[in-house]
C-alpha positions as CSV (number, residue, x, y, z in Angstrom):
1,M,330.8,23.4,-3.9
2,A,328.5,21.0,-5.7
3,E,330.1,17.9,-7.2
4,V,328.3,15.7,-9.7
5,A,329.5,12.4,-11.1
6,T,328.1,10.8,-14.2
7,S,326.2,7.6,-14.1
8,G,327.8,4.4,-15.2
9,T,331.2,2.9,-14.5
10,S,334.4,3.8,-16.3
11,S,336.8,1.3,-17.8
12,A,340.6,1.3,-17.2
13,T,341.0,2.8,-20.7
14,S,338.3,5.5,-20.5
15,D,339.4,9.1,-20.0
16,Q,339.1,10.3,-16.4
17,L,338.1,13.9,-16.4
18,L,337.5,16.5,-13.7
19,V,335.2,19.1,-15.3
20,V,335.5,22.4,-13.3
21,I,332.8,24.8,-14.3
22,D,333.7,28.4,-13.4
23,P,330.9,30.3,-11.7
24,V,331.3,33.3,-14.1
25,A,330.6,30.9,-17.1
26,R,327.5,29.6,-15.4
27,R,326.2,33.2,-15.0
28,A,327.3,34.4,-18.4
29,D,326.0,31.5,-20.7
30,G,324.3,28.7,-18.9
31,E,323.2,27.1,-22.1
32,S,326.7,26.7,-23.5
33,V,327.8,25.3,-20.1
34,R,325.0,22.7,-20.2
35,I,325.9,21.7,-23.8
36,A,329.6,21.3,-22.9
37,R,328.8,19.2,-19.8
38,D,326.5,16.9,-21.8
39,V,329.1,16.3,-24.6
40,L,331.8,15.6,-22.0
41,R,329.6,13.3,-20.0
42,A,328.6,11.4,-23.1
43,G,332.2,11.0,-24.3
44,A,334.0,10.2,-21.0
45,A,332.3,7.7,-18.7
46,G,332.7,8.5,-15.0
47,A,333.7,12.2,-15.6
48,K,333.4,14.2,-12.4
49,V,331.7,17.6,-12.6
50,C,332.5,20.3,-10.0
51,L,330.6,23.6,-9.6
52,P,332.8,25.8,-7.4
53,D,331.2,29.0,-6.0
54,G,334.4,31.1,-6.1
55,P,338.2,31.1,-6.5
56,E,338.9,29.2,-3.3
57,E,336.7,26.3,-4.2
58,F,338.0,26.4,-7.8
59,A,341.5,26.0,-6.3
60,R,340.5,23.2,-4.0
61,A,338.8,21.3,-6.9
62,L,342.1,21.4,-8.9
63,A,344.2,20.4,-5.9
64,R,342.0,17.3,-5.2
65,R,341.8,16.1,-8.8
66,G,343.9,13.0,-8.2
67,S,344.8,11.4,-11.5
68,R,341.9,13.0,-13.4
69,R,342.6,15.3,-16.3
70,P,341.3,18.8,-15.5
71,V,338.9,20.5,-17.9
72,V,338.1,24.1,-17.2
73,V,334.7,25.5,-18.5
74,G,335.2,29.2,-18.4
75,D,336.8,32.3,-20.0
76,D,340.4,33.4,-20.4
77,R,340.6,34.4,-16.7
78,A,339.6,30.9,-15.6
79,L,342.3,29.4,-17.8
80,V,345.0,31.7,-16.5
81,R,343.9,31.0,-12.9
82,A,344.1,27.3,-13.5
83,V,347.6,27.5,-15.1
84,E,348.8,29.8,-12.3
85,L,347.5,27.5,-9.5
86,L,349.2,24.4,-11.1
87,H,352.4,26.4,-11.7
88,R,352.5,27.5,-8.0
89,H,352.1,23.9,-6.9
90,R,354.8,22.9,-9.5
91,E,352.3,20.5,-11.1
92,L,352.3,21.8,-14.7
93,A,354.9,19.3,-16.0
94,G,352.7,16.3,-15.5
95,C,349.3,17.9,-16.1
96,A,347.7,18.7,-19.5
97,L,344.8,21.2,-19.2
98,S,341.7,21.3,-21.3
99,L,339.4,24.2,-21.9
100,V,335.9,24.8,-23.1
101,P,335.8,28.6,-23.5
102,V,332.5,30.2,-22.2
103,G,332.2,33.8,-21.4
104,G,332.9,37.2,-22.9
105,A,336.7,37.2,-22.7
106,V,337.9,34.3,-24.9
107,S,340.3,35.9,-27.3
108,L,343.3,34.2,-25.5
109,A,341.7,30.8,-25.9
110,R,341.1,31.3,-29.6
111,S,344.8,32.5,-30.1
112,L,345.9,29.3,-28.4
113,G,344.0,27.1,-30.9
114,V,340.9,26.2,-28.8
115,P,337.7,26.1,-30.8
116,S,335.2,28.8,-29.8
117,G,332.0,26.7,-29.9
118,A,330.9,24.7,-26.9
119,V,330.4,21.5,-28.9
120,A,333.6,21.8,-30.9
121,A,335.7,22.6,-27.8
122,A,334.2,19.7,-25.8
123,R,335.0,17.3,-28.7
124,A,338.5,18.6,-28.8
125,V,338.8,17.8,-25.1
126,L,337.8,14.2,-25.8
127,D,339.6,13.7,-29.1
128,G,342.4,16.3,-29.3
129,A,346.1,16.1,-28.5
130,E,348.3,17.9,-25.9
131,R,350.3,20.8,-27.2
132,R,353.2,21.9,-25.0
133,M,353.7,25.7,-24.9
134,D,356.1,28.2,-23.4
135,L,355.1,30.1,-20.3
136,L,356.2,33.6,-19.2
137,V,356.8,33.6,-15.4
138,D,357.4,36.8,-13.5
139,D,359.4,37.4,-10.3
140,S,356.2,37.3,-8.2
141,D,355.3,33.9,-9.7
142,G,352.6,35.3,-11.9
143,V,352.2,33.8,-15.4
144,V,351.5,35.0,-18.9
145,L,350.1,32.6,-21.5
146,G,349.8,35.1,-24.4
147,A,350.6,38.8,-24.6
148,L,352.0,41.3,-22.2
149,R,351.5,45.0,-22.8
150,I,352.8,48.1,-21.0
151,P,350.8,50.3,-20.5
152,P,347.5,48.3,-20.7
153,L,346.3,48.9,-24.2
154,G,342.6,49.1,-25.3
155,S,339.5,49.4,-23.2
156,P,339.1,46.4,-20.8
157,S,335.5,47.2,-19.9
158,P,333.6,44.6,-22.1
159,E,335.8,41.8,-20.7
160,R,335.6,43.2,-17.1
161,D,331.7,43.3,-17.3
162,S,331.7,39.6,-18.4
163,A,334.3,38.6,-15.8
164,D,332.2,40.2,-13.0
165,G,329.1,38.4,-14.3
166,V,327.5,41.8,-15.3
167,T,325.7,41.1,-18.4
168,H,322.6,43.2,-18.0
169,P,322.4,46.3,-20.3
170,W,320.5,48.3,-17.7
171,L,323.3,47.9,-15.2
172,R,325.9,49.1,-17.7
173,T,323.6,52.1,-18.4
174,C,323.5,53.0,-14.7
175,R,327.3,52.7,-14.5
176,S,327.6,55.1,-17.5
177,L,325.2,57.6,-15.9
178,V,327.2,57.5,-12.7
179,R,330.4,58.1,-14.6
180,T,328.8,61.0,-16.4
181,L,327.6,62.7,-13.2
182,A,330.8,62.1,-11.3
183,P,333.5,64.8,-11.2
184,A,336.1,64.4,-14.0
185,R,339.3,62.7,-12.9
186,P,342.7,64.2,-13.5
187,P,344.0,62.9,-16.8
188,A,347.4,61.9,-15.5
189,A,347.4,58.4,-14.1
190,P,350.1,55.7,-13.8
191,G,350.7,54.2,-17.3
192,S,348.3,56.6,-19.1
193,G,350.8,58.1,-21.5
194,P,354.5,58.2,-22.5
195,T,356.8,57.2,-19.7
196,R,360.5,56.6,-19.1
197,L,361.3,52.9,-18.8
198,R,364.4,50.8,-19.0
199,V,363.8,47.6,-21.0
200,E,366.4,44.8,-20.9
201,V,366.4,41.6,-22.9
202,D,368.8,38.9,-21.7
203,G,370.7,41.6,-19.8
204,E,371.1,43.9,-22.8
205,T,369.4,47.3,-22.7
206,L,366.9,47.7,-25.5
207,V,365.8,51.2,-24.4
208,D,367.0,53.3,-21.4
209,L,365.5,55.9,-19.1
210,H,366.6,58.8,-21.2
211,Q,364.1,57.8,-23.9
212,S,360.3,58.1,-23.3
213,V,358.3,55.2,-24.6
214,E,354.7,54.9,-25.8
215,A,354.3,51.1,-25.4
216,V,356.1,47.9,-24.7
217,S,354.8,44.5,-25.9
218,V,356.0,41.0,-25.1
219,V,354.6,38.1,-27.1
220,P,355.8,34.5,-27.7
221,G,358.7,34.2,-30.1
222,A,360.7,31.2,-31.3
223,P,360.5,28.3,-28.9
224,G,362.1,29.2,-25.6
225,T,362.1,33.0,-26.3
226,A,359.9,36.0,-26.2
227,H,359.6,38.7,-28.8
228,V,359.9,42.2,-27.3
229,E,358.9,45.4,-29.1
230,V,359.3,48.9,-27.7
231,R,357.6,51.9,-29.4
232,P,359.5,55.1,-28.5
233,A,357.6,58.3,-28.0
234,S,358.1,60.6,-30.9
235,V,357.9,64.3,-31.7
236,G,356.9,64.9,-35.3
237,A,357.9,61.9,-37.4
238,E,357.0,58.5,-36.0
239,A,359.9,56.7,-34.3
240,S,360.7,53.2,-35.5
241,P,360.0,50.5,-33.0
242,L,362.9,48.6,-31.4
243,S,362.7,44.9,-31.1
244,A,364.6,41.9,-29.7
245,E,364.1,38.3,-28.8
246,G,365.4,36.6,-25.6
247,R,364.7,34.5,-22.6
248,T,364.4,37.1,-19.9
249,V,362.8,40.6,-20.0
250,T,363.2,43.2,-17.3
251,V,361.3,46.5,-17.2
252,S,362.1,49.1,-14.6
253,G,361.8,52.9,-14.1
254,A,358.7,54.9,-13.3
255,H,355.7,53.2,-11.8
256,F,353.8,51.3,-14.5
257,R,350.8,49.1,-15.0
258,Y,350.8,46.1,-17.4
259,R,348.2,43.9,-19.0
260,A,349.1,40.2,-18.8
261,D,346.5,38.2,-20.9
262,A,343.1,39.4,-19.6
263,A,344.2,41.0,-16.3
264,V,345.8,44.4,-15.4
265,S,348.5,44.4,-12.7
266,G,350.6,47.1,-11.0
267,P,351.7,49.7,-10.5
268,V,355.2,48.4,-10.0
269,R,358.7,49.9,-10.4
270,T,360.4,46.8,-11.8
271,R,359.4,43.4,-13.0
272,T,361.3,40.6,-14.6
273,W,359.7,37.9,-16.8
274,E,361.4,34.6,-17.8
275,V,360.4,32.2,-20.6
276,R,359.9,28.6,-19.4
277,E,360.1,26.5,-22.6
278,G,357.3,23.9,-23.0
279,A,356.2,24.5,-19.4
280,W,352.5,23.8,-19.8
281,G,350.2,21.7,-21.9
282,L,346.8,22.4,-23.5
283,T,344.6,20.0,-25.3
284,V,343.8,21.3,-28.8
285,P,342.2,19.6,-31.9
286,G,344.5,16.9,-33.3
Protein backbone atom coordinates (compact mmCIF):
# COMPACT_ATOMS: atom_id res chain seq x y z
CA MET A 1 0.00 0.00 0.00
CA ALA A 2 1.46 3.34 -1.02
CA GLU A 3 1.23 6.23 1.41
CA VAL A 4 1.86 9.83 0.45
CA ALA A 5 2.00 12.80 2.81
CA THR A 6 1.60 16.35 1.59
CA SER A 7 4.45 18.77 1.90
CA GLY A 8 4.46 21.42 4.55
CA THR A 9 3.69 21.32 8.24
CA SER A 10 0.24 21.39 9.77
CA SER A 11 -0.77 23.66 12.59
CA ALA A 12 -2.66 22.54 15.69
CA THR A 13 -5.85 23.93 14.23
CA SER A 14 -5.56 22.51 10.72
CA ASP A 15 -7.72 19.55 9.80
CA GLN A 16 -5.87 16.25 10.00
CA LEU A 17 -7.16 14.02 7.22
CA LEU A 18 -6.50 10.45 6.18
CA VAL A 19 -7.48 10.21 2.51
CA VAL A 20 -8.06 6.57 1.54
CA ILE A 21 -8.40 6.17 -2.23
CA ASP A 22 -10.21 2.97 -3.15
CA PRO A 23 -8.50 1.00 -5.94
CA VAL A 24 -11.77 0.68 -7.88
CA ALA A 25 -12.04 4.48 -8.00
CA ARG A 26 -8.48 4.76 -9.31
CA ARG A 27 -9.30 2.36 -12.14
CA ALA A 28 -12.73 3.80 -12.91
CA ASP A 29 -11.92 7.54 -13.01
CA GLY A 30 -8.31 8.48 -12.33
CA GLU A 31 -8.88 12.10 -13.32
CA SER A 32 -11.59 12.66 -10.69
CA VAL A 33 -9.36 10.97 -8.10
CA ARG A 34 -6.50 13.34 -8.98
CA ILE A 35 -8.76 16.40 -8.75
CA ALA A 36 -10.15 15.35 -5.36
CA ARG A 37 -6.66 14.65 -4.01
CA ASP A 38 -5.37 18.04 -5.16
CA VAL A 39 -8.30 19.93 -3.61
CA LEU A 40 -7.93 18.08 -0.30
CA ARG A 41 -4.16 18.61 -0.20
CA ALA A 42 -4.57 22.31 -0.88
CA GLY A 43 -7.19 22.71 1.84
CA ALA A 44 -5.75 20.53 4.61
CA ALA A 45 -2.05 20.89 5.25
CA GLY A 46 -0.43 17.63 6.27
CA ALA A 47 -3.22 15.44 4.90
CA LYS A 48 -2.07 11.84 4.50
CA VAL A 49 -3.01 9.98 1.31
CA CYS A 50 -3.22 6.16 1.24
CA LEU A 51 -3.51 4.03 -1.89
CA PRO A 52 -4.57 0.56 -0.72
CA ASP A 53 -4.38 -2.27 -3.25
CA GLY A 54 -7.37 -4.19 -1.88
CA PRO A 55 -9.89 -4.62 0.96
CA GLU A 56 -7.31 -5.83 3.51
CA GLU A 57 -5.06 -2.81 3.01
CA PHE A 58 -8.16 -0.57 3.00
CA ALA A 59 -9.06 -1.98 6.43
CA ARG A 60 -5.52 -1.55 7.77
CA ALA A 61 -5.41 2.07 6.64
CA LEU A 62 -8.60 2.86 8.57
CA ALA A 63 -7.39 0.95 11.64
CA ARG A 64 -4.13 2.94 11.72
CA ARG A 65 -5.70 6.38 11.18
CA GLY A 66 -4.94 7.57 14.72
CA SER A 67 -6.62 10.92 15.32
CA ARG A 68 -7.00 11.71 11.63
CA ARG A 69 -10.46 12.10 10.10
CA PRO A 70 -10.98 9.45 7.40
CA VAL A 71 -11.93 10.55 3.91
CA VAL A 72 -12.94 7.80 1.48
CA VAL A 73 -12.51 8.44 -2.23
CA GLY A 74 -14.62 5.76 -3.88
CA ASP A 75 -18.11 4.54 -4.69
CA ASP A 76 -21.05 3.41 -2.55
CA ARG A 77 -19.42 0.04 -1.83
CA ALA A 78 -16.30 1.75 -0.48
CA LEU A 79 -18.45 3.91 1.82
CA VAL A 80 -20.42 0.90 3.12
CA ARG A 81 -17.16 -1.01 3.64
CA ALA A 82 -15.72 1.84 5.71
CA VAL A 83 -18.86 2.17 7.86
CA GLU A 84 -18.97 -1.59 8.39
CA LEU A 85 -15.31 -1.74 9.43
CA LEU A 86 -15.73 1.10 11.91
CA HIS A 87 -18.94 -0.44 13.23
CA ARG A 88 -17.31 -3.83 13.83
CA HIS A 89 -14.51 -2.13 15.77
CA ARG A 90 -17.14 -0.09 17.68
CA GLU A 91 -15.52 3.18 16.54
CA LEU A 92 -18.43 4.86 14.74
CA ALA A 93 -19.49 6.98 17.71
CA GLY A 94 -16.29 9.00 17.76
CA CYS A 95 -15.52 9.08 14.05
CA ALA A 96 -17.09 11.24 11.36
CA LEU A 97 -16.56 9.88 7.85
CA SER A 98 -16.19 11.94 4.72
CA LEU A 99 -16.70 10.79 1.15
CA VAL A 100 -15.72 11.92 -2.32
CA PRO A 101 -17.89 9.72 -4.58
CA VAL A 102 -15.96 8.34 -7.56
CA GLY A 103 -17.13 5.36 -9.60
CA GLY A 104 -20.25 4.05 -11.30
CA ALA A 105 -22.34 3.25 -8.21
CA VAL A 106 -22.84 6.53 -6.34
CA SER A 107 -26.63 6.75 -5.96
CA LEU A 108 -26.42 6.03 -2.24
CA ALA A 109 -23.92 8.85 -1.75
CA ARG A 110 -26.23 11.28 -3.55
CA SER A 111 -29.20 10.19 -1.44
CA LEU A 112 -27.19 10.91 1.71
CA GLY A 113 -26.50 14.48 0.60
CA VAL A 114 -22.93 14.15 -0.72
CA PRO A 115 -22.23 16.28 -3.82
CA SER A 116 -21.57 14.23 -6.94
CA GLY A 117 -18.73 16.29 -8.46
CA ALA A 118 -15.17 15.70 -7.28
CA VAL A 119 -14.48 19.39 -6.57
CA ALA A 120 -17.77 20.04 -4.76
CA ALA A 121 -17.45 16.86 -2.71
CA ALA A 122 -13.85 17.61 -1.73
CA ARG A 123 -14.82 21.12 -0.66
CA ALA A 124 -17.66 19.69 1.42
CA VAL A 125 -15.07 17.50 3.18
CA LEU A 126 -13.11 20.64 4.08
CA ASP A 127 -15.95 23.05 4.85
CA GLY A 128 -18.99 20.88 5.60
CA ALA A 129 -20.57 19.73 8.83
CA GLU A 130 -21.11 16.32 10.37
CA ARG A 131 -24.61 14.89 10.07
CA ARG A 132 -25.49 12.01 12.39
CA MET A 133 -27.66 9.36 10.78
CA ASP A 134 -29.40 6.15 11.74
CA LEU A 135 -27.81 2.81 10.92
CA LEU A 136 -29.61 -0.47 10.22
CA VAL A 137 -27.59 -3.35 11.72
CA ASP A 138 -28.41 -7.00 11.11
CA ASP A 139 -27.85 -10.05 13.31
CA SER A 140 -24.65 -10.93 11.43
CA ASP A 141 -23.23 -7.43 12.13
CA GLY A 142 -23.84 -6.24 8.57
CA VAL A 143 -24.95 -2.65 8.03
CA VAL A 144 -27.42 -0.83 5.80
CA LEU A 145 -27.04 2.90 5.22
CA GLY A 146 -29.93 3.46 2.83
CA ALA A 147 -32.45 0.98 1.43
CA LEU A 148 -33.00 -2.74 1.93
CA ARG A 149 -35.03 -4.69 -0.63
CA ILE A 150 -36.28 -8.27 -0.82
CA PRO A 151 -35.89 -9.70 -3.41
CA PRO A 152 -33.07 -7.63 -4.97
CA LEU A 153 -34.90 -5.29 -7.36
CA GLY A 154 -33.54 -3.99 -10.64
CA SER A 155 -30.54 -5.10 -12.65
CA PRO A 156 -27.29 -4.71 -10.72
CA SER A 157 -25.06 -5.24 -13.76
CA PRO A 158 -23.96 -1.60 -14.41
CA GLU A 159 -22.88 -1.14 -10.80
CA ARG A 160 -21.26 -4.58 -10.69
CA ASP A 161 -19.16 -3.82 -13.79
CA SER A 162 -17.96 -0.60 -12.21
CA ALA A 163 -17.25 -2.20 -8.83
CA ASP A 164 -15.15 -4.88 -10.53
CA GLY A 165 -13.23 -2.25 -12.43
CA VAL A 166 -14.70 -3.50 -15.74
CA THR A 167 -15.24 -0.37 -17.76
CA HIS A 168 -14.24 -1.59 -21.24
CA PRO A 169 -17.20 -1.91 -23.65
CA TRP A 170 -15.50 -4.75 -25.53
CA LEU A 171 -15.36 -6.86 -22.36
CA ARG A 172 -19.04 -6.31 -21.68
CA THR A 173 -19.72 -7.36 -25.30
CA CYS A 174 -17.78 -10.58 -24.76
CA ARG A 175 -19.74 -11.28 -21.59
CA SER A 176 -22.99 -10.74 -23.48
CA LEU A 177 -21.88 -13.15 -26.22
CA VAL A 178 -20.98 -15.80 -23.64
CA ARG A 179 -24.39 -15.44 -22.01
CA THR A 180 -26.05 -15.76 -25.42
CA LEU A 181 -24.17 -18.96 -26.29
CA ALA A 182 -24.54 -20.57 -22.86
CA PRO A 183 -27.50 -22.90 -22.20
CA ALA A 184 -30.52 -21.14 -20.72
CA ARG A 185 -30.80 -21.42 -16.94
CA PRO A 186 -33.97 -22.60 -15.25
CA PRO A 187 -36.16 -19.57 -14.47
CA ALA A 188 -36.75 -20.48 -10.85
CA ALA A 189 -34.03 -19.09 -8.59
CA PRO A 190 -34.08 -18.05 -4.94
CA GLY A 191 -35.83 -14.69 -4.64
CA SER A 192 -36.81 -14.56 -8.35
CA GLY A 193 -40.59 -14.26 -7.85
CA PRO A 194 -43.40 -14.23 -5.28
CA THR A 195 -42.45 -16.04 -2.11
CA ARG A 196 -43.89 -16.75 1.32
CA LEU A 197 -42.28 -14.71 4.06
CA ARG A 198 -43.13 -13.67 7.58
CA VAL A 199 -42.35 -10.00 8.19
CA GLU A 200 -42.40 -8.74 11.77
CA VAL A 201 -41.95 -5.14 12.90
CA ASP A 202 -41.19 -4.65 16.60
CA GLY A 203 -42.52 -8.16 17.21
CA GLU A 204 -45.85 -7.56 15.47
CA THR A 205 -46.56 -9.62 12.35
CA LEU A 206 -47.12 -7.45 9.29
CA VAL A 207 -47.52 -10.38 6.90
CA ASP A 208 -47.41 -14.12 7.60
CA LEU A 209 -46.42 -17.23 5.67
CA HIS A 210 -49.91 -17.88 4.29
CA GLN A 211 -49.62 -14.76 2.09
CA SER A 212 -47.19 -14.69 -0.87
CA VAL A 213 -45.35 -11.42 -1.28
CA GLU A 214 -43.87 -9.74 -4.35
CA ALA A 215 -41.46 -7.43 -2.53
CA VAL A 216 -40.39 -6.06 0.84
CA SER A 217 -38.63 -2.74 1.27
CA VAL A 218 -37.07 -1.18 4.36
CA VAL A 219 -35.98 2.47 4.25
CA PRO A 220 -35.17 5.09 6.90
CA GLY A 221 -38.25 6.42 8.65
CA ALA A 222 -38.62 8.90 11.51
CA PRO A 223 -35.45 9.20 13.64
CA GLY A 224 -34.81 5.88 15.34
CA THR A 225 -37.21 3.92 13.13
CA ALA A 226 -37.37 2.18 9.77
CA HIS A 227 -40.28 2.34 7.34
CA VAL A 228 -41.29 -1.13 6.15
CA GLU A 229 -43.49 -1.76 3.12
CA VAL A 230 -44.69 -5.19 1.97
CA ARG A 231 -46.30 -5.64 -1.44
CA PRO A 232 -48.45 -8.80 -1.38
CA ALA A 233 -48.66 -10.98 -4.48
CA SER A 234 -52.02 -10.50 -6.17
CA VAL A 235 -54.29 -12.32 -8.59
CA GLY A 236 -56.32 -9.97 -10.71
CA ALA A 237 -56.64 -6.60 -8.95
CA GLU A 238 -53.43 -5.26 -7.45
CA ALA A 239 -53.23 -5.78 -3.68
CA SER A 240 -52.65 -2.73 -1.51
CA PRO A 241 -49.20 -2.56 0.12
CA LEU A 242 -48.89 -3.06 3.86
CA SER A 243 -46.68 -0.71 5.83
CA ALA A 244 -45.41 -0.07 9.34
CA GLU A 245 -42.63 1.75 11.18
CA GLY A 246 -40.52 0.33 13.96
CA ARG A 247 -37.12 -0.22 15.45
CA THR A 248 -36.61 -3.90 14.61
CA VAL A 249 -37.53 -5.83 11.46
CA THR A 250 -37.41 -9.63 11.17
CA VAL A 251 -37.94 -11.48 7.90
CA SER A 252 -38.15 -15.29 7.86
CA GLY A 253 -39.53 -18.14 5.78
CA ALA A 254 -38.34 -19.48 2.43
CA HIS A 255 -34.73 -18.85 1.44
CA PHE A 256 -34.44 -15.29 0.16
CA ARG A 257 -31.82 -12.89 -1.10
CA TYR A 258 -31.78 -9.20 -0.29
CA ARG A 259 -30.12 -6.05 -1.60
CA ALA A 260 -28.64 -3.87 1.13
CA ASP A 261 -27.44 -0.60 -0.42
CA ALA A 262 -25.25 -1.69 -3.37
CA ALA A 263 -24.65 -5.34 -2.41
CA VAL A 264 -26.75 -8.51 -2.70
CA SER A 265 -26.61 -11.02 0.18
CA GLY A 266 -28.11 -14.42 0.90
CA PRO A 267 -29.82 -16.73 0.52
CA VAL A 268 -30.87 -16.85 4.19
CA ARG A 269 -33.92 -18.24 5.97
CA THR A 270 -34.18 -15.51 8.59
CA ARG A 271 -32.60 -12.13 9.28
CA THR A 272 -33.27 -9.41 11.83
CA TRP A 273 -32.33 -5.76 11.40
CA GLU A 274 -32.28 -3.17 14.19
CA VAL A 275 -32.17 0.61 13.86
CA ARG A 276 -29.32 2.31 15.75
CA GLU A 277 -30.31 5.95 16.07
CA GLY A 278 -27.62 8.49 15.15
CA ALA A 279 -25.03 5.72 15.06
CA TRP A 280 -22.77 7.16 12.37
CA GLY A 281 -21.72 10.53 11.05
CA LEU A 282 -21.06 11.77 7.52
CA THR A 283 -19.69 15.15 6.46
CA VAL A 284 -22.09 16.96 4.15
CA PRO A 285 -22.28 20.57 2.89
CA GLY A 286 -23.09 22.93 5.73
